[in-house]
C-alpha positions in Angstrom: 107.3 110.9 125.8 109.6 113.7 125.9 107.4 115.9 127.4 107.4 113.5 130.4 111.2 113.6 130.4 111.1 117.2 130.3 108.8 117.9 133.2 110.3 115.1 135.5 111.8 116.8 138.7 115.5 115.7 138.4 116.7 117.9 140.8 114.5 116.2 143.4 115.5 112.8 142.5 119.0 113.8 141.6 120.0 116.9 143.8 123.2 118.7 142.9 124.5 119.5 146.1 127.1 117.1 147.7 125.6 116.9 151.0 123.2 114.4 150.5 125.8 112.2 149.2 124.5 111.9 145.8 126.3 109.8 143.2 126.0 112.4 140.4 128.5 115.2 140.3 127.3 118.7 138.8 129.0 117.9 135.7 126.9 114.9 135.5 124.0 116.5 136.3 124.2 119.2 133.9 125.2 116.9 131.0 122.0 115.7 131.9 119.8 118.4 131.5 122.0 119.4 128.2 120.7 116.2 126.6 117.3 116.8 127.9 117.2 120.2 125.8 118.7 118.4 123.2 115.8 115.8 123.2 113.2 118.9 123.6 115.2 120.6 120.3 114.7 117.2 118.6 111.0 117.5 119.3 110.8 120.8 117.5 112.4 119.2 114.7 109.8 116.6 114.5 107.1 119.3 114.3 108.6 120.7 111.4 108.8 117.1 109.7 105.2 117.0 110.7 104.6 120.1 108.6 106.1 118.5 105.7 104.3 115.3 105.9 101.3 117.5 106.1 102.5 118.6 102.3 102.9 115.1 101.8 99.4 113.9 102.9 97.8 116.9 101.4 99.6 115.6 97.8 98.8 112.0 98.7 95.1 112.9 99.3 95.0 114.8 96.0 96.2 111.8 94.1 93.8 109.7 95.9 91.1 111.9 95.0 92.2 111.5 91.1 92.6 107.9 92.1 88.7 107.5 93.5 87.8 109.4 90.2 89.6 107.0 87.9 87.9 104.1 90.3 84.5 105.5 89.7 84.9 105.8 86.2 86.3 102.3 85.9 83.4 100.9 87.9 80.8 102.3 85.7 82.8 101.0 82.7 82.6 97.7 84.2 78.6 97.7 84.8 78.3 99.1 81.5 80.3 96.2 80.0 78.2 93.7 82.1 75.1 95.4 80.4 76.5 94.7 76.9 77.3 91.4 77.6 74.2 90.3 79.0 72.5 92.2 75.9 74.9 90.3 73.7 73.6 86.8 75.2 70.1 88.1 75.0 70.6 89.1 71.2 72.0 85.9 70.6 69.5 84.0 71.7 66.8 86.2 70.3 68.4 85.6 67.1 68.9 81.9 67.2 65.1 81.5 68.5 64.0 83.1 65.2 66.4 81.0 63.0 64.9 77.5 64.5 61.4 78.8 63.9 61.8 80.0 60.3 60.9 76.0 59.7 57.7 76.3 61.6 56.1 79.4 61.4 56.6 81.6 58.2 56.7 85.1 60.3 59.2 85.6 62.5 61.0 88.8 63.8 63.5 88.3 61.0 60.7 87.9 58.5 59.0 90.9 59.5 61.8 93.1 59.5 63.0 91.8 56.2 66.7 91.1 57.3 66.4 87.3 57.2 68.7 87.2 54.1 70.8 90.0 55.3 74.2 89.5 56.3 75.0 88.4 59.8 76.4 91.8 61.2 73.1 93.2 60.2 70.8 90.7 61.7 73.3 90.8 64.8 72.4 94.5 64.9 68.9 94.1 64.9 69.3 91.4 67.7 71.2 93.7 69.9 68.8 96.7 69.1 65.8 94.3 70.4 68.0 93.3 73.4 69.0 96.8 74.4 65.5 98.5 74.0 64.3 95.5 75.8 66.5 95.9 78.7 66.3 99.5 79.4 62.5 99.1 78.8 62.2 101.5 75.8 60.9 99.0 73.5 60.4 101.1 70.3 58.2 98.2 68.6 60.0 98.0 65.4 61.6 94.8 66.2 58.8 92.8 68.0 58.4 89.2 68.9 56.0 87.4 66.2 55.8 83.7 67.6 54.7 82.3 70.7 58.3 81.3 71.6 59.6 84.8 70.8 56.8 86.4 73.0 57.8 83.9 75.9 61.4 84.8 75.4 60.7 88.4 75.4 58.7 88.2 78.5 61.6 86.3 80.1 64.0 88.8 78.9 61.9 91.7 80.2 61.7 90.5 83.6 65.6 89.3 84.0 66.3 92.7 82.3 64.2 94.6 84.6 66.3 93.4 87.6 69.4 93.6 85.9 68.8 97.1 84.5 67.6 98.2 88.0 70.8 96.9 89.8 73.4 98.4 87.3 71.6 102.0 87.9 71.5 101.2 91.5 75.0 100.4 91.6 76.0 103.5 89.2 73.8 105.6 91.6 75.6 104.3 94.9 79.4 104.9 92.9 78.2 108.5 92.5 77.0 109.2 95.7 79.9 107.5 97.5 82.3 109.6 95.2 80.5 113.0 96.2 80.7 111.9 99.8 84.5 111.5 99.6 84.9 114.7 97.7 83.1 116.5 100.5 85.3 114.6 103.1 88.6 116.0 101.3 87.2 119.6 101.0 
């Protein structure tokens, strides 16, 4: 905007000689030119402020880069927490099925692994171990379904866990790929 004022032909619009009956005097015209020069000087000061803003934006980008790293780590932790919560639910139901079936079947996964009389925390560790190995499709085979209901529940868990695990891994991959894209953008 200041360039418009600086390049405007004021001497054509406001002539300096008195022959054209101008309302402006020489002192008024020179004052106008001084104001315009001062406006140009202010523009130079703005450019200097822009250099300071560049430093500020550089610091802000560095901060955002760290913030993006923190957000990526936080998102991965949320996904891991989601996976642990789902594994907890699978494990609790897995243990509940075995407890309810001990009356109908002499052998459940609790009796086969010899933890039916163990403390609740040991049985929970076995249950969560089964749930996580089932969810990540490793399935070591040391805690296996024995009764028909356990086998049906294991099938359901495998189908659900396959989709859940795939979703979580896909989200983690997209978090890292967007993080890499943003890091290349800042460089």
